[in-house]
TORLUM-6145 format. One record per atom (N, C-alpha, C): residue number from 1; x, y negated, z; residue in one letter; atom name. Coordinates in Angstrom, 2 decimals. Layout:
 num    east   north      up residu atome
 NUM       X       Y       Z      A    CA
...
END
This chain:
 num    east   north      up residu atome
   1  -27.16  -28.22   17.20      M     N
   1  -27.93  -27.58   16.15      M    CA
   1  -27.03  -27.12   15.01      M     C
   2  -26.05  -27.98   14.65      Y     N
   2  -25.13  -27.64   13.57      Y    CA
   2  -24.36  -26.35   13.89      Y     C
   3  -23.89  -26.24   15.11      V     N
   3  -23.14  -25.05   15.53      V    CA
   3  -23.98  -23.79   15.36      V     C
   4  -25.25  -23.86   15.70      Y     N
   4  -26.12  -22.69   15.55      Y    CA
   4  -26.29  -22.31   14.09      Y     C
   5  -26.40  -23.32   13.21      R     N
   5  -26.52  -23.03   11.78      R    CA
   5  -25.27  -22.36   11.25      R     C
   6  -24.10  -22.85   11.67      V     N
   6  -22.84  -22.25   11.23      V    CA
   6  -22.75  -20.80   11.72      V     C
   7  -23.05  -20.60   12.99      L     N
   7  -23.01  -19.23   13.53      L    CA
   7  -24.01  -18.32   12.83      L     C
   8  -25.19  -18.80   12.57      W     N
   8  -26.21  -18.02   11.87      W    CA
   8  -25.75  -17.67   10.46      W     C
   9  -25.13  -18.63    9.78      T     N
   9  -24.62  -18.38    8.42      T    CA
   9  -23.55  -17.31    8.46      T     C
  10  -22.64  -17.39    9.44      L     N
  10  -21.59  -16.37    9.55      L    CA
  10  -22.18  -15.00    9.86      L     C
  11  -23.17  -14.95   10.72      L     N
  11  -23.80  -13.68   11.04      L    CA
  11  -24.50  -13.07    9.83      L     C
  12  -25.17  -13.91    9.06      L     N
  12  -25.85  -13.41    7.86      L    CA
  12  -24.86  -12.97    6.80      L     C
  13  -23.73  -13.67    6.70      A     N
  13  -22.73  -13.34    5.69      A    CA
  13  -22.06  -12.00    6.00      A     C
  14  -21.99  -11.65    7.26      G     N
  14  -21.40  -10.37    7.64      G    CA
  14  -19.88  -10.43    7.71      G     C
  15  -19.26   -9.28    7.98      P     N
  15  -17.81   -9.23    8.18      P    CA
  15  -17.01   -9.51    6.92      P     C
  16  -17.59   -9.32    5.75      V     N
  16  -16.86   -9.56    4.52      V    CA
  16  -16.44  -11.02    4.42      V     C
  17  -17.31  -11.92    4.83      A     N
  17  -17.00  -13.34    4.76      A    CA
  17  -15.85  -13.70    5.70      A     C
  18  -15.68  -12.95    6.77      L     N
  18  -14.64  -13.25    7.74      L    CA
  18  -13.34  -12.54    7.43      L     C
  19  -13.38  -11.48    6.65      A     N
  19  -12.20  -10.68    6.38      A    CA
  19  -11.33  -11.34    5.33      A     C
  20  -10.04  -11.25    5.52      A     N
  20   -9.08  -11.73    4.54      A    CA
  20   -8.02  -10.66    4.36      A     C
  21   -7.38  -10.69    3.23      L     N
  21   -6.34   -9.71    2.96      L    CA
  21   -5.14   -9.99    3.87      L     C
  22   -4.71   -8.99    4.60      D     N
  22   -3.49   -9.06    5.39      D    CA
  22   -2.49   -8.13    4.72      D     C
  23   -1.73   -8.68    3.78      A     N
  23   -0.82   -7.86    2.97      A    CA
  23    0.37   -7.33    3.77      A     C
  24    0.58   -7.86    4.97      S     N
  24    1.68   -7.34    5.79      S    CA
  24    1.27   -6.05    6.50      S     C
  25   -0.01   -5.76    6.48      R     N
  25   -0.54   -4.57    7.16      R    CA
  25   -0.53   -3.38    6.21      R     C
  26   -0.30   -2.20    6.76      W     N
  26   -0.40   -0.97    5.98      W    CA
  26   -1.74   -0.35    6.32      W     C
  27   -2.50    0.00    5.30      Y     N
  27   -3.88    0.43    5.46      Y    CA
  27   -4.04    1.93    5.27      Y     C
  28   -5.14    2.49    5.78      P     N
  28   -5.50    3.86    5.42      P    CA
  28   -5.79    3.90    3.92      P     C
  29   -5.64    5.07    3.32      F     N
  29   -5.72    5.20    1.87      F    CA
  29   -6.99    4.61    1.26      F     C
  30   -8.15    5.00    1.73      A     N
  30   -9.41    4.54    1.12      A    CA
  30   -9.55    3.03    1.19      A     C
  31   -9.22    2.46    2.32      Q     N
  31   -9.31    1.01    2.47      Q    CA
  31   -8.29    0.31    1.58      Q     C
  32   -7.09    0.86    1.49      A     N
  32   -6.06    0.27    0.64      A    CA
  32   -6.48    0.30   -0.83      A     C
  33   -7.11    1.39   -1.25      Q     N
  33   -7.61    1.47   -2.63      Q    CA
  33   -8.60    0.35   -2.91      Q     C
  34   -9.55    0.16   -2.02      D     N
  34  -10.56   -0.89   -2.20      D    CA
  34   -9.92   -2.27   -2.28      D     C
  35   -9.00   -2.54   -1.37      L     N
  35   -8.36   -3.86   -1.34      L    CA
  35   -7.45   -4.09   -2.55      L     C
  36   -6.71   -3.07   -2.95      A     N
  36   -5.83   -3.21   -4.13      A    CA
  36   -6.66   -3.49   -5.38      A     C
  37   -7.77   -2.80   -5.50      R     N
  37   -8.66   -3.03   -6.66      R    CA
  37   -9.24   -4.44   -6.60      R     C
  38   -9.71   -4.84   -5.43      E     N
  38  -10.33   -6.16   -5.27      E    CA
  38   -9.36   -7.30   -5.53      E     C
  39   -8.11   -7.15   -5.06      Y     N
  39   -7.14   -8.23   -5.18      Y    CA
  39   -6.19   -8.06   -6.36      Y     C
  40   -6.37   -7.02   -7.16      G     N
  40   -5.55   -6.83   -8.36      G    CA
  40   -4.08   -6.60   -8.07      G     C
  41   -3.81   -5.75   -7.08      R     N
  41   -2.43   -5.46   -6.69      R    CA
  41   -2.06   -4.02   -7.02      R     C
  42   -0.77   -3.78   -7.10      V     N
  42   -0.27   -2.42   -7.22      V    CA
  42   -0.46   -1.76   -5.86      V     C
  43   -1.00   -0.56   -5.87      L     N
  43   -1.18    0.22   -4.64      L    CA
  43    0.03    1.12   -4.47      L     C
  44    0.76    0.93   -3.38      M     N
  44    1.88    1.81   -3.05      M    CA
  44    1.40    2.78   -1.97      M     C
  45    1.33    4.05   -2.31      V     N
  45    0.93    5.07   -1.36      V    CA
  45    2.21    5.69   -0.80      V     C
  46    2.45    5.45    0.47      Y     N
  46    3.65    5.92    1.14      Y    CA
  46    3.32    7.18    1.93      Y     C
  47    3.82    8.32    1.43      F     N
  47    3.64    9.61    2.11      F    CA
  47    4.84    9.83    3.01      F     C
  48    4.57   10.05    4.29      H     N
  48    5.62   10.23    5.28      H    CA
  48    5.22   11.30    6.28      H     C
  49    6.21   11.74    7.04      S     N
  49    5.98   12.76    8.05      S    CA
  49    6.67   12.34    9.34      S     C
  50    6.07   12.64   10.49      P     N
  50    6.72   12.25   11.76      P    CA
  50    8.01   13.02   12.04      P     C
  51    8.24   14.12   11.34      T     N
  51    9.45   14.91   11.57      T    CA
  51   10.48   14.73   10.46      T     C
  52   10.30   13.76    9.60      C     N
  52   11.15   13.56    8.43      C    CA
  52   12.27   12.55    8.73      C     C
  53   13.54   13.02    8.76      P     N
  53   14.64   12.08    9.04      P    CA
  53   14.83   11.06    7.91      P     C
  54   14.48   11.44    6.69      Y     N
  54   14.63   10.50    5.56      Y    CA
  54   13.56    9.40    5.62      Y     C
  55   12.39    9.74    6.16      C     N
  55   11.35    8.72    6.40      C    CA
  55   11.85    7.73    7.44      C     C
  56   12.49    8.25    8.49      D     N
  56   13.05    7.38    9.52      D    CA
  56   14.09    6.42    8.91      D     C
  57   14.93    6.95    8.01      Q     N
  57   15.91    6.10    7.33      Q    CA
  57   15.22    4.99    6.55      Q     C
  58   14.20    5.37    5.78      M     N
  58   13.48    4.37    4.98      M    CA
  58   12.81    3.33    5.89      M     C
  59   12.18    3.79    6.96      N     N
  59   11.51    2.86    7.88      N    CA
  59   12.49    1.91    8.55      N     C
  60   13.61    2.44    9.01      T     N
  60   14.57    1.67    9.80      T    CA
  60   15.42    0.73    8.94      T     C
  61   15.91    1.23    7.81      F     N
  61   16.90    0.46    7.05      F    CA
  61   16.35   -0.19    5.78      F     C
  62   15.21    0.25    5.29      V     N
  62   14.74   -0.25    4.00      V    CA
  62   13.40   -0.98    4.13      V     C
  63   12.39   -0.30    4.59      L     N
  63   11.05   -0.89    4.64      L    CA
  63   10.95   -2.04    5.64      L     C
  64   11.82   -2.06    6.64      S     N
  64   11.82   -3.15    7.62      S    CA
  64   12.65   -4.35    7.17      S     C
  65   13.36   -4.22    6.06      D     N
  65   14.18   -5.30    5.54      D    CA
  65   13.30   -6.48    5.13      D     C
  66   13.67   -7.71    5.50      P     N
  66   12.84   -8.88    5.16      P    CA
  66   12.58   -9.04    3.67      P     C
  67   13.56   -8.76    2.83      G     N
  67   13.37   -8.88    1.38      G    CA
  67   12.38   -7.87    0.84      G     C
  68   12.47   -6.64    1.33      V     N
  68   11.54   -5.59    0.92      V    CA
  68   10.15   -5.93    1.43      V     C
  69   10.05   -6.31    2.70      S     N
  69    8.75   -6.66    3.28      S    CA
  69    8.08   -7.79    2.51      S     C
  70    8.87   -8.80    2.16      R     N
  70    8.33   -9.95    1.44      R    CA
  70    7.77   -9.54    0.07      R     C
  71    8.53   -8.73   -0.67      L     N
  71    8.05   -8.29   -1.98      L    CA
  71    6.79   -7.44   -1.86      L     C
  72    6.78   -6.55   -0.88      L     N
  72    5.57   -5.73   -0.67      L    CA
  72    4.37   -6.61   -0.33      L     C
  73    4.56   -7.60    0.52      E     N
  73    3.46   -8.47    0.93      E    CA
  73    2.95   -9.34   -0.23      E     C
  74    3.86   -9.75   -1.11      E     N
  74    3.49  -10.63   -2.21      E    CA
  74    2.84   -9.91   -3.38      E     C
  75    3.23   -8.66   -3.64      R     N
  75    2.84   -8.00   -4.88      R    CA
  75    2.12   -6.66   -4.75      R     C
  76    2.21   -6.05   -3.59      F     N
  76    1.69   -4.70   -3.43      F    CA
  76    0.65   -4.65   -2.32      F     C
  77   -0.03   -3.54   -2.26      L     N
  77   -0.85   -3.21   -1.10      L    CA
  77   -0.40   -1.81   -0.70      L     C
  78   -0.09   -1.61    0.57      V     N
  78    0.49   -0.35    1.02      V    CA
  78   -0.53    0.51    1.75      V     C
  79   -0.61    1.76    1.30      A     N
  79   -1.39    2.78    2.00      A    CA
  79   -0.40    3.70    2.70      A     C
  80   -0.54    3.84    3.99      S     N
  80    0.33    4.70    4.78      S    CA
  80   -0.38    6.04    4.98      S     C
  81    0.25    7.12    4.52      V     N
  81   -0.37    8.44    4.58      V    CA
  81    0.57    9.42    5.28      V     C
  82    0.19    9.87    6.45      S     N
  82    0.96   10.87    7.17      S    CA
  82    0.58   12.26    6.68      S     C
  83    1.57   13.01    6.26      T     N
  83    1.30   14.37    5.77      T    CA
  83    1.01   15.33    6.92      T     C
  84    1.07   14.82    8.16      A     N
  84    0.75   15.65    9.32      A    CA
  84   -0.74   15.68    9.64      A     C
  85   -1.52   14.92    8.88      T     N
  85   -2.98   14.89    9.11      T    CA
  85   -3.70   15.67    8.01      T     C
  86   -4.92   16.14    8.29      P     N
  86   -5.68   16.84    7.25      P    CA
  86   -5.90   15.97    5.99      P     C
  87   -6.21   14.69    6.19      E     N
  87   -6.39   13.80    5.02      E    CA
  87   -5.08   13.67    4.25      E     C
  88   -3.97   13.52    4.98      G     N
  88   -2.66   13.40    4.34      G    CA
  88   -2.29   14.65    3.56      G     C
  89   -2.62   15.82    4.10      Q     N
  89   -2.34   17.07    3.40      Q    CA
  89   -3.15   17.18    2.11      Q     C
  90   -4.43   16.77    2.18      E     N
  90   -5.28   16.81    0.99      E    CA
  90   -4.77   15.83   -0.06      E     C
  91   -4.40   14.61    0.37      L     N
  91   -3.88   13.61   -0.57      L    CA
  91   -2.53   14.06   -1.15      L     C
  92   -1.72   14.72   -0.34      S     N
  92   -0.44   15.24   -0.84      S    CA
  92   -0.65   16.25   -1.96      S     C
  93   -1.63   17.12   -1.81      R     N
  93   -1.95   18.08   -2.87      R    CA
  93   -2.48   17.35   -4.10      R     C
  94   -3.39   16.43   -3.86      R     N
  94   -4.01   15.69   -4.96      R    CA
  94   -2.98   14.93   -5.80      R     C
  95   -1.97   14.34   -5.12      F     N
  95   -0.96   13.56   -5.83      F    CA
  95    0.33   14.35   -6.10      F     C
  96    0.30   15.66   -5.85      R     N
  96    1.45   16.52   -6.13      R    CA
  96    2.73   15.99   -5.47      R     C
  97    2.65   15.75   -4.19      V     N
  97    3.78   15.21   -3.43      V    CA
  97    4.72   16.36   -3.08      V     C
  98    5.99   16.30   -3.54      P     N
  98    6.91   17.41   -3.30      P    CA
  98    7.49   17.44   -1.89      P     C
  99    7.44   16.34   -1.18      G     N
  99    8.00   16.23    0.17      G    CA
  99    7.95   14.78    0.59      G     C
 100    8.61   14.49    1.70      T     N
 100    8.59   13.11    2.20      T    CA
 100   10.02   12.60    2.35      T     C
 101   10.19   11.30    2.18      P     N
 101    9.20   10.30    1.80      P    CA
 101    8.93   10.32    0.29      P     C
 102    7.69   10.10   -0.06      T     N
 102    7.29    9.94   -1.46      T    CA
 102    6.46    8.67   -1.56      T     C
 103    6.71    7.92   -2.61      F     N
 103    5.98    6.68   -2.89      F    CA
 103    5.31    6.84   -4.24      F     C
 104    3.99    6.74   -4.26      V     N
 104    3.23    6.83   -5.50      V    CA
 104    2.62    5.45   -5.74      V     C
 105    2.80    4.93   -6.95      F     N
 105    2.34    3.59   -7.29      F    CA
 105    1.18    3.69   -8.28      F     C
 106    0.07    3.03   -7.94      L     N
 106   -1.15    3.11   -8.74      L    CA
 106   -1.65    1.71   -9.07      L     C
 107   -2.26    1.60  -10.26      V     N
 107   -2.91    0.35  -10.68      V    CA
 107   -4.30    0.72  -11.15      V     C
 108   -5.27   -0.09  -10.78      H     N
 108   -6.66    0.15  -11.21      H    CA
 108   -6.88   -0.55  -12.55      H     C
 109   -7.13    0.27  -13.59      R     N
 109   -7.36   -0.27  -14.94      R    CA
 109   -8.53    0.45  -15.57      R     C
 110   -9.38   -0.32  -16.20      K     N
 110  -10.50    0.23  -16.97      K    CA
 110  -11.31    1.24  -16.14      K     C
 111  -11.53    0.91  -14.88      G     N
 111  -12.37    1.73  -14.03      G    CA
 111  -11.73    2.97  -13.46      G     C
 112  -10.41    3.12  -13.61      A     N
 112   -9.73    4.32  -13.09      A    CA
 112   -8.35    3.94  -12.55      A     C
 113   -7.82    4.79  -11.69      W     N
 113   -6.49    4.59  -11.14      W    CA
 113   -5.47    5.23  -12.08      W     C
 114   -4.43    4.47  -12.40      E     N
 114   -3.36    4.94  -13.28      E    CA
 114   -2.05    4.92  -12.50      E     C
 115   -1.33    6.03  -12.54      E     N
 115   -0.02    6.07  -11.87      E    CA
 115    1.00    5.35  -12.74      E     C
 116    1.70    4.38  -12.14      V     N
 116    2.70    3.60  -12.88      V    CA
 116    4.11    3.81  -12.33      V     C
 117    4.24    4.67  -11.34      G     N
 117    5.56    4.95  -10.81      G    CA
 117    5.50    5.93   -9.66      G     C
 118    6.67    6.54   -9.39      R     N
 118    6.77    7.51   -8.31      R    CA
 118    8.23    7.58   -7.89      R     C
 119    8.45    7.55   -6.59      L     N
 119    9.79    7.67   -6.05      L    CA
 119    9.78    8.75   -4.98      L     C
 120   10.86    9.54   -4.93      F     N
 120   10.95   10.58   -3.92      F    CA
 120   12.29   10.45   -3.22      F     C
 121   12.26   10.49   -1.91      G     N
 121   13.48   10.50   -1.12      G    CA
 121   13.90    9.12   -0.63      G     C
 122   14.88    9.15    0.25      S     N
 122   15.44    7.93    0.81      S    CA
 122   16.41    7.31   -0.19      S     C
 123   16.53    6.01   -0.14      R     N
 123   17.45    5.31   -1.03      R    CA
 123   17.89    4.01   -0.36      R     C
 124   18.99    3.43   -0.84      P     N
 124   19.44    2.16   -0.27      P    CA
 124   18.46    1.02   -0.57      P     C
 125   18.47    0.02    0.29      R     N
 125   17.51   -1.08    0.16      R    CA
 125   17.62   -1.80   -1.18      R     C
 126   18.83   -2.05   -1.69      A     N
 126   18.97   -2.76   -2.97      A    CA
 126   18.36   -1.94   -4.11      A     C
 127   18.56   -0.65   -4.09      Q     N
 127   17.97    0.22   -5.11      Q    CA
 127   16.45    0.22   -5.01      Q     C
 128   15.93    0.30   -3.78      F     N
 128   14.48    0.30   -3.59      F    CA
 128   13.86   -1.01   -4.08      F     C
 129   14.51   -2.13   -3.77      L     N
 129   14.01   -3.42   -4.24      L    CA
 129   13.96   -3.47   -5.77      L     C
 130   15.01   -2.99   -6.40      S     N
 130   15.07   -2.96   -7.87      S    CA
 130   13.95   -2.09   -8.43      S     C
 131   13.75   -0.93   -7.82      E     N
 131   12.69   -0.02   -8.28      E    CA
 131   11.30   -0.62   -8.06      E     C
 132   11.11   -1.32   -6.94      L     N
 132    9.83   -1.98   -6.70      L    CA
 132    9.54   -3.02   -7.78      L     C
 133   10.56   -3.78   -8.16      R     N
 133   10.38   -4.79   -9.21      R    CA
 133   10.03   -4.14  -10.55      R     C
 134   10.67   -3.01  -10.85      Q     N
 134   10.36   -2.29  -12.10      Q    CA
 134    8.93   -1.78  -12.11      Q     C
 135    8.50   -1.21  -10.99      V     N
 135    7.13   -0.70  -10.88      V    CA
 135    6.14   -1.85  -11.01      V     C
 136    6.46   -2.96  -10.37      C     N
 136    5.60   -4.13  -10.40      C    CA
 136    5.41   -4.60  -11.86      C     C
 137    6.50   -4.70  -12.58      A     N
 137    6.43   -5.12  -13.99      A    CA
 137    5.66   -4.11  -14.83      A     C
 138    5.91   -2.84  -14.60      K     N
 138    5.19   -1.79  -15.35      K    CA
 138    3.70   -1.82  -15.04      K     C
 139    3.36   -2.15  -13.80      G     N
 139    1.96   -2.23  -13.40      G    CA
 139    1.23   -3.39  -14.05      G     C
 140    1.99   -4.38  -14.53      G     N
 140    1.41   -5.51  -15.24      G    CA
 140    0.60   -6.47  -14.38      G     C
 141    0.78   -6.39  -13.08      V     N
 141    0.03   -7.30  -12.20      V    CA
 141    0.96   -8.25  -11.47      V     C
 142    2.24   -8.21  -11.80      C     N
 142    3.21   -9.07  -11.13      C    CA
 142    3.77  -10.08  -12.12      C     C
 143    4.16  -11.20  -11.59      E     N
 143    4.73  -12.26  -12.42      E    CA
 143    6.12  -11.92  -12.86      E     C
END
């Protein structure tokens, strides 16, 4: 009987009760916005292209680095936006993205999204880590 009550409670609560933030995952833009707002994190919108060699550099040598991954998981929420899709093209125009890779950092304050940083192009991992820390501090949501 107890098992049925637990299952019934979970069914009534819906998927929200079962969902937890997986900060290691990169989300579609709309979902990332919702989660960043809910969890009070800096939203990093990563604009990339499948034909961009500099995106490949960032993916291979920087974003896959354990130190970078750890900081992103602890302090940010990442939205992955491919500029090869219609949604990505619309978001690129909306955020005035000059090319790829571009990283736009947003914080939800007073009911609106505020841009607190922007990076364009490939860079070394140590520089990217330093810039992430600066954006985090400017966003005011990091320790």
